[in-house]
C-alpha positions as CSV (number, residue, x, y, z in Angstrom):
1,M,-15.7,10.8,54.3
2,R,-14.9,14.0,52.3
3,T,-14.6,13.8,48.7
4,I,-12.8,17.1,48.1
5,D,-9.7,18.9,49.4
6,V,-10.5,21.3,52.3
7,R,-8.9,23.9,54.4
8,K,-10.1,26.2,57.2
9,N,-11.9,29.3,56.0
10,V,-9.3,31.6,57.6
11,P,-6.6,33.7,55.9
12,G,-3.4,31.8,55.2
13,A,-4.8,28.4,56.1
14,E,-3.1,25.5,54.4
15,F,-5.0,22.6,52.9
16,F,-5.5,19.4,55.0
17,L,-4.4,16.1,53.6
18,P,-5.3,15.6,50.0
19,V,-8.5,13.5,49.8
20,G,-6.7,10.7,47.9
21,Y,-4.5,9.9,50.8
22,I,-7.0,9.8,53.6
23,E,-7.3,6.0,54.0
24,H,-3.7,5.2,53.7
25,A,-2.7,8.0,56.1
26,A,-5.3,7.0,58.6
27,S,-4.0,3.4,58.6
28,I,-0.5,4.7,59.2
29,C,-1.6,7.0,62.0
30,F,-3.7,4.4,63.8
31,A,-1.0,1.8,63.5
32,A,1.5,4.3,65.1
33,L,-1.0,4.9,67.9
34,A,-1.2,1.1,68.4
35,E,2.6,0.8,68.4
36,D,2.5,3.5,71.1
37,N,0.3,1.2,73.2
38,H,-2.7,3.5,72.8
39,L,-0.9,5.8,75.2
40,S,-1.3,3.4,78.1
41,G,1.3,3.2,80.8
42,L,2.7,6.7,80.3
43,R,3.4,9.4,83.1
44,R,1.3,12.4,82.7
45,D,4.1,14.5,81.1
46,E,4.7,11.7,78.6
47,F,1.0,11.3,77.9
48,V,0.6,15.0,77.2
49,E,3.4,14.9,74.7
50,H,2.3,11.7,73.0
51,I,-1.3,12.7,72.7
52,A,-0.2,16.1,71.2
53,H,1.8,14.2,68.6
54,H,-0.9,11.7,67.6
55,Y,-3.6,14.4,67.7
56,E,-1.7,16.6,65.2
57,K,-1.3,13.6,62.8
58,I,-4.9,12.6,62.9
59,N,-6.2,16.2,62.8
60,Y,-4.1,16.7,59.5
61,I,-6.0,13.9,57.9
62,H,-9.3,15.7,58.5
63,P,-11.4,13.0,57.0
64,F,-14.8,14.9,57.2
65,R,-16.0,18.0,55.7
66,E,-17.7,19.0,58.9
67,G,-17.4,17.7,62.6
68,N,-13.7,16.6,62.7
69,G,-13.0,18.5,65.9
70,R,-16.1,17.1,67.7
71,V,-15.3,13.6,66.5
72,Q,-11.7,13.9,67.7
73,R,-12.7,15.1,71.1
74,I,-14.9,12.1,71.6
75,Y,-12.3,9.7,70.3
76,W,-9.5,11.2,72.3
77,N,-11.7,11.2,75.5
78,R,-12.1,7.5,75.0
79,V,-8.4,6.8,74.3
80,A,-7.4,8.9,77.3
81,L,-9.7,7.1,79.7
82,A,-8.6,3.7,78.5
83,A,-5.0,4.9,79.1
84,G,-5.9,6.0,82.7
85,W,-6.4,9.7,82.0
86,Q,-9.4,12.0,81.5
87,L,-9.6,15.0,79.1
88,D,-11.5,18.0,80.5
89,W,-11.8,20.3,77.5
90,R,-13.5,23.2,79.4
91,P,-10.2,25.3,79.7
92,V,-9.6,25.3,76.0
93,H,-11.5,27.4,73.6
94,G,-11.9,26.9,69.8
95,D,-9.4,29.5,68.7
96,E,-6.7,28.1,71.0
97,N,-7.3,24.6,69.6
98,H,-7.4,25.8,66.1
99,L,-4.2,27.8,66.4
100,A,-2.4,25.0,68.2
101,A,-3.4,22.5,65.5
102,R,-2.3,24.9,62.8
103,A,1.1,25.4,64.5
104,G,1.5,21.6,64.5
105,S,0.6,20.9,60.9
106,D,1.8,24.1,59.2
107,Q,5.0,24.7,61.2
108,Q,5.6,21.3,62.7
109,D,5.6,23.0,66.2
110,L,3.9,20.8,68.7
111,G,4.5,23.3,71.6
112,P,1.0,24.9,71.5
113,L,-0.6,21.5,71.4
114,V,1.5,20.2,74.3
115,R,0.5,23.3,76.3
116,M,-3.2,22.8,75.3
117,F,-3.2,19.2,76.4
118,D,-1.3,20.2,79.6
119,K,-4.5,22.1,80.5
120,V,-7.0,19.3,79.8
121,V,-5.3,16.1,81.0
122,T,-6.5,15.1,84.4
123,L,-7.0,11.9,86.4
124,P,-10.4,10.4,86.0
125,D,-12.8,11.0,88.8
126,D,-14.3,8.1,90.8
127,E,-17.8,8.6,89.0
128,T,-16.2,8.4,85.6
129,R,-14.1,5.2,86.7
130,A,-17.3,3.6,87.9
131,D,-19.0,4.2,84.5
132,W,-16.4,2.2,82.8
133,S,-16.0,-1.6,83.2
134,A,-12.6,-3.0,83.1
135,D,-13.7,-5.0,80.0
136,E,-14.6,-1.9,78.2
137,I,-11.4,-0.1,79.0
138,Q,-9.4,-3.1,77.9
139,R,-11.5,-3.5,74.7
140,L,-10.7,0.2,73.7
141,A,-7.0,-0.1,74.6
142,I,-6.8,-2.9,72.2
143,R,-9.4,-1.8,69.5
144,P,-10.0,2.0,69.8
145,D,-11.7,1.8,66.3
146,L,-14.7,0.3,68.2
147,T,-15.7,3.6,69.9
């Protein structure tokens, strides 16, 4: 966990959530994700909108000094698969993700994140489905903190 306030090292970047609020904000965000049934049972267009919303909230918390983006990709991959979707991040490059996340947090504009997730949300292929037991998918849907 970070112990100082941070922001991206780019001109005009706003600070992420102040360090003193990380734990409280995280509990609120993950409770909201649980209330949203961990994005399960949604049509693709609904899933894209909901994941963009939750991604922005959790990204703003930015609990680590380094590696937040990598951790989020792993986490959201697991949440998506448990919800019946797969994220293929290859069409999205770092700048697009960064600008979309900034639009979400700085201007409260989720449009760029929705467009970004529209590029990456796919149905899981048969090989991916075979790698996941029904028990593991159910466990993640109930307790995504176990990833």
